[in-house]
C-alpha positions in Angstrom: 0.0 0.0 0.0 2.8 2.4 0.8 5.0 1.7 -2.2 5.4 4.7 -4.5 6.0 3.8 -8.1 3.5 6.5 -9.2 4.1 8.8 -12.1 4.7 12.0 -10.0 7.2 10.4 -7.6 9.8 12.9 -6.8 7.6 15.9 -7.4 7.1 18.1 -4.3 4.0 20.4 -3.7 3.5 23.1 -1.1 -0.3 23.4 -0.6 -1.6 26.4 1.3 -5.1 26.0 0.0 -8.1 25.0 2.0 -11.8 23.9 1.7 -12.3 21.8 -1.5 -11.0 23.0 -4.9 -7.3 23.2 -3.9 -7.3 20.2 -1.6 -9.1 18.0 -4.2 -6.4 19.0 -6.8 -3.6 18.2 -4.4 -5.2 14.9 -3.4 -5.1 13.9 -7.1 -1.4 15.0 -7.4 -0.7 13.0 -4.2 -2.4 9.9 -5.5 -0.2 10.2 -8.6 2.9 10.1 -6.4 3.7 13.7 -5.5 4.8 14.7 -2.0 2.1 17.0 -0.7 3.0 19.3 2.2 -0.3 20.7 3.5 0.4 24.0 5.3 -2.3 24.8 7.9 -3.0 27.4 10.6 -1.9 26.3 14.1 -4.7 25.1 16.3 -7.3 25.6 13.6 -6.2 24.1 10.3 -8.3 23.6 7.2 -11.9 24.8 7.9 -13.3 21.5 6.6 -11.8 19.6 9.5 -14.8 20.8 11.5 -17.6 20.5 8.8 -19.5 17.7 10.5 -21.0 15.6 11.7 -20.1 12.9 10.9 -16.6 12.9 12.4 -14.1 10.1 12.9 -14.1 8.6 16.3 -10.8 8.7 18.3 -9.5 5.9 20.4 -11.6 7.0 23.3 -14.7 6.8 21.2 -15.3 10.5 21.0 -15.5 12.7 17.9 -12.1 13.6 16.5 -11.5 17.0 14.8 -11.5 15.2 11.4 -14.8 15.4 9.6 -15.8 13.1 6.7 -15.8 16.2 4.5 -12.1 16.8 5.3 -11.3 13.1 4.8 -12.8 13.2 1.3 -10.0 15.5 -0.1 -6.9 15.1 2.0 -5.4 11.7 1.5 -1.7 11.4 0.6 -0.7 14.6 2.3 1.6 15.5 5.2 0.4 18.3 7.5 2.6 21.1 8.9 1.2 24.0 11.0 2.8 27.4 10.2 1.6 30.8 11.5 1.8 32.9 8.3 0.8 36.0 10.2 4.3 36.1 11.6 7.3 37.0 9.4 9.2 33.9 10.5 6.3 31.7 9.4 6.2 33.4 6.0 9.9 32.7 5.7 9.4 29.0 6.4 6.8 28.8 3.7 9.2 30.6 1.3 11.9 28.2 2.2 9.6 25.2 1.5 8.7 26.8 -1.9 12.3 27.4 -2.8 13.0 23.7 -3.2 9.5 22.6 -4.4 8.1 22.0 -7.8 4.5 23.3 -7.3 2.8 25.9 -5.1 -0.9 26.1 -4.7 -2.9 28.8 -2.9 -6.5 30.0 -2.8 -6.3 33.4 -1.1 -8.6 36.2 -2.1 -7.0 38.1 -4.9 -3.9 40.0 -3.6 -3.9 38.0 -0.4 -0.6 36.2 -1.2 1.2 39.5 -1.6 0.4 40.4 2.0 2.5 37.5 3.1 5.2 37.8 0.5 4.0 34.5 -1.1 2.9 35.8 -4.5 4.2 34.4 -7.7 6.6 37.2 -8.5 8.2 36.9 -5.0 8.6 33.1 -5.1 9.7 33.1 -8.8 12.8 35.1 -7.7 13.9 32.3 -5.4 12.7 29.4 -7.6 12.3 30.2 -11.3 11.2 26.7 -12.0 8.3 26.9 -9.7 4.8 26.1 -11.0 2.4 28.4 -9.1 -1.3 27.8 -9.2 -3.8 30.4 -7.8 -7.4 29.1 -7.3 -10.0 31.8 -6.7 -13.7 32.3 -7.1 -13.5 34.7 -10.1 -9.9 34.8 -11.2 -7.2 37.4 -10.9 -8.8 39.8 -13.4 -12.2 41.2 -14.3 -14.9 43.1 -12.4 -15.6 40.3 -9.9 -11.9 39.5 -9.1 -12.0 40.9 -5.6 -15.2 39.1 -4.6 -15.3 35.9 -2.5 -16.6 32.8 -4.3 -18.1 29.7 -2.9 -19.4 26.6 -4.7 -23.1 27.2 -4.2 -23.1 30.7 -5.5 -20.8 29.7 -8.4 -23.3 27.0 -9.4 -25.9 29.7 -9.4 -23.9 32.3 -11.3 -22.3 29.8 -13.7 -25.6 28.5 -15.1 -25.7 24.9 -13.8 -28.6 25.6 -11.4 -30.7 26.9 -14.3 -30.4 23.4 -15.9 -30.9 21.3 -12.8 -34.1 20.4 -11.1 -37.8 19.7 -12.2 -39.0 21.5 -15.3 -41.5 23.6 -13.3 -39.6 23.7 -10.0 -37.0 26.0 -8.6 -33.4 25.9 -9.7 -31.4 23.2 -8.0 -27.7 22.8 -7.1 -25.9 19.6 -7.8 -25.8 17.4 -4.7 -22.0 17.7 -4.2 -19.7 20.7 -4.4 -19.2 20.0 -8.1 -18.0 23.5 -9.0 -15.1 23.1 -6.5 -14.3 19.6 -7.5 -14.2 20.4 -11.2 -12.1 23.4 -10.6 -9.7 21.2 -8.7 -9.6 18.8 -11.6 -8.9 21.5 -14.2 -6.2 22.8 -11.9 -4.6 19.4 -11.7 -4.6 19.0 -15.5 -3.2 22.5 -15.9 -0.4 21.7 -13.4 0.5 18.5 -15.3 0.6 20.5 -18.5 2.9 23.0 -16.9 5.1 20.2 -15.7 5.4 19.0 -19.2 6.3 22.4 -20.4 9.0 22.7 -17.7 10.4 19.3 -18.7 11.0 20.7 -22.2 12.2 24.2 -21.3 13.2 24.3 -17.6 10.7 27.2 -17.2 8.1 27.4 -14.4 4.9 29.5 -14.8 1.8 31.0 -13.2 -1.6 29.4 -13.4 -4.7 31.5 -12.8 -7.8 29.4 -12.5 -11.3 30.2 -11.1 -14.4 28.5 -10.0 -16.6 30.6 -12.3 -14.4 30.0 -15.4 -14.3 26.2 -14.9 -18.1 26.1 -14.1 -18.8 27.8 -17.5 -16.4 25.4 -19.2 -18.1 22.3 -17.9 -21.6 23.4 -19.1 -20.2 21.7 -22.3 -23.1 20.8 -24.7 -25.7 22.9 -22.9 -23.5 26.0 -23.3 -22.7 25.1 -26.9 -26.4 24.6 -27.6 -26.9 28.2 -26.6 -23.9 29.5 -28.6 -25.1 27.6 -31.7 -28.8 28.5 -31.5 -28.9 31.7 -29.5 -31.6 30.1 -27.2 -30.9 29.7 -23.5 -31.1 26.0 -22.4 -34.3 24.8 -20.8 -34.6 22.7 -17.7 -35.7 19.1 -18.4 -35.6 17.6 -15.0 -33.9 14.2 -15.5 -34.3 14.5 -19.3 -31.6 15.4 -21.8 -31.7 18.4 -24.2 -30.3 16.4 -27.1 -31.3 12.8 -26.6 -34.7 11.2 -26.0 -35.5 9.0 -24.2 -32.7 9.6 -21.7 -34.1 10.0 -18.2 -35.4 8.3 -15.1 -38.7 6.3 -15.3 -40.9 5.1 -12.5 -41.7 1.4 -12.1 -44.2 -0.3 -9.9 -41.6 -0.5 -7.1 -39.1 2.3 -7.8 -37.2 4.0 -10.6 -34.6 3.2 -13.2 -32.4 5.2 -15.6 -32.8 4.7 -19.3 -30.2 6.0 -21.7 -31.2 5.4 -25.3 -28.2 6.8 -27.3 -29.2 6.0 -30.9 -32.1 5.0 -33.1 -31.1 1.3 -33.2 -31.3 1.2 -29.4 -34.7 2.9 -29.5 -36.0 0.2 -31.9 -34.8 -2.5 -29.4 -36.5 -0.6 -26.6 -39.8 -0.6 -28.5 -39.4 -4.4 -29.1 -38.8 -5.0 -25.4 -41.9 -3.2 -24.3 -43.9 -4.8 -27.1 -44.6 -1.6 -29.0 -42.6 -2.0 -32.2 -44.9 0.4 -34.0 -43.3 3.3 -32.1 -40.0 2.7 -33.8 -41.5 3.2 -37.3 -43.7 6.2 -36.3 -42.3 9.3 -38.0 -42.7 11.2 -34.8 -40.3 8.9 -33.0 -38.2 7.1 -35.6 -35.3 9.4 -35.4 -33.7 11.1 -32.3 -34.3 14.5 -33.8 -38.0 13.7 -34.1 -38.1 12.3 -30.6 -36.7 15.5 -29.2 -39.4 17.5 -30.9 -42.1 15.1 -29.7 -40.8 14.2 -26.3 -44.0 15.3 -24.5 -46.0 12.8 -26.5 -43.5 9.9 -26.3 -42.5 10.1 -22.6 -46.0 9.5 -21.2 -46.3 6.4 -23.5 -43.1 5.0 -22.1 -44.0 5.8 -18.5 -47.3 4.0 -18.9 -45.4 0.9 -20.1 -42.8 0.9 -17.3 -45.2 1.5 -14.4 -46.7 -1.9 -15.1 -43.8 -4.0 -13.7 -40.9 -3.9 -11.1 -37.5 -2.3 -11.7 -35.6 -5.6 -11.8 -37.9 -6.9 -14.5 -37.1 -3.9 -16.8 -33.4 -3.9 -16.0 -33.1 -7.6 -16.9 -35.3 -7.3 -20.0 -33.7 -4.2 -21.4 -30.2 -5.4 -20.9 -31.1 -8.6 -22.9 -32.1 -6.3 -25.7 -28.9 -4.3 -25.5 -30.7 -1.1 -24.2 -28.5 0.9 -21.8 -30.1 1.2 -18.4 -29.3 1.1 -14.7 -30.7 1.3 -11.2 -31.0 4.5 -9.3 -28.7 3.7 -6.4 -28.3 5.4 -3.1 -24.8 5.9 -1.8 -24.9 2.7 0.3 -25.9 0.7 -2.8 -23.1 2.3 -4.8 -20.5 1.0 -2.5 -22.1 -2.5 -2.4 -22.3 -2.7 -6.2 -20.1 -5.6 -7.4 -18.6 -3.5 -10.2 -17.7 -0.7 -7.8 -16.1 -3.3 -5.5 -14.3 -5.0 -8.3 -12.8 -1.7 -9.4 -11.5 -0.8 -5.9 -13.5 2.4 -5.5 -13.6 1.8 -1.7 -10.2 1.5 0.0 -9.2 0.8 3.5 -6.2 2.6 5.1 -4.6 2.4 8.5 -5.1 5.5 10.7 -3.2 5.9 14.0 -5.6 8.2 15.8 -9.0 6.4 15.6 -10.7 3.7 17.6 -10.4 0.7 15.1 -7.1 1.9 13.5 -8.7 1.7 10.0 -10.7 4.1 7.9 -12.6 3.6 4.6 -12.0 6.2 1.9 -13.0 6.8 -1.7 -10.6 5.2 -4.2 -8.9 7.0 -7.1 -10.6 6.1 -10.4 -7.5 6.1 -12.6 -5.9 2.7 -13.4 -2.4 3.0 -14.7 -0.8 -0.1 -16.3 2.8 0.7 -15.3 2.8 3.4 -12.6 -0.3 2.8 -10.4 -1.6 5.4 -8.0 -0.3 4.9 -4.5 -2.1 5.3 -1.1 0.7 6.2 1.2 -0.8 8.5 3.9 -4.3 8.7 5.3 -5.7 12.3 5.7 -3.3 13.7 8.3 -4.1 15.0 11.8 -3.5 18.7 12.2 0.3 19.4 12.3 1.0 15.7 12.3 4.2 16.0 10.3 5.4 19.4 11.3 8.7 18.3 12.9 9.3 15.7 10.2 8.9 18.2 7.4 11.0 20.9 9.1 13.8 18.4 9.7 13.6 16.7 6.4 13.0 19.5 4.0 14.5 22.5 5.8 17.1 20.7 7.9 16.0 22.4 11.1 17.4 21.1 14.4 15.3 20.0 17.3 16.4 23.1 19.1 15.2 25.4 16.2 11.9 23.5 16.0 11.4 23.9 19.7 12.1 27.6 19.5 9.6 28.0 16.6 6.9 26.2 18.7 7.7 28.3 21.8 7.2 31.5 19.8 4.0 30.5 18.1 5.4 30.2 14.6 4.4 26.6 14.2 
């Protein structure tokens, strides 16, 4: 479990970000083998440590200061506490950045300048540094100085106008998807910058925002507007460009139907014993089904409500029609495919009652350089002495002095 033959082995990252976008980015980099140094505030740390319940239980059976929210984005990191309000603390972070490959921060615009940790300052001491700033709205533009949070970015960035019942109120996605997608875009940008540095020896600055990435992952819905000039409508669980492609009720629940082409629609019609639908000009082609969805969908609903979910899943799969159950999260982690793919992993954790925690697995399967799970999400400041000694060659006496003066 602790072997590291992953593709980013030897790459070092200083991560002074918090909440979700930055930490989700650095967790990915950590899974890919990078050494992630998570810099946190003494006594407080990342805000998400306290975003619970639920919390991990410590060895005494009490809630630990490690929420499940925090655990979701902080594997494969080492935690060091540094008081960046003090000049000596700022210098320690600069020293870490001076011999690192990547630096990630999510201050409000201009916040890093206050601590002398902006890109221009760090570039002087480490020209090869790849520096990534994550913010709500980016470093430029009329909103640059405003704070940005996932929920408001989902609203401003258009996804809430597409999500929810057709006649209901706008809905957010059930997870912090604007943060998560920003973290993923940041990760790919950093990997691209590493490739550029490999060729040229040159570091660079990356400016990435929640709003920009939210707009980018509107994908086909945004392109529909850009092509047609018509704002996208809300279709509930329906799809703007494919019909039928939504959830249908059965006599005992629901299932998801995803008919991606006309041949699959023909097989669907055969399965529900209504082959005439496949030759009807209103439904024969997907473009016609989109126009006539309000006539077709009630016909299908009437068919599916007559039997149980398992009946339809079995029958439709026999006909090669894509479909699946609507699982809750417990059912997801008990699904044999999810289990077979290792999407739930178990890691030792020294500070909790049963010494083991379950975490979400990384979805990437490398053939030669697999992801590695080396560290569980760290306790606050767990690796402070180790990092100061190993990376900055501080003596025990120096470390003790830092702690005595509230610098770490």
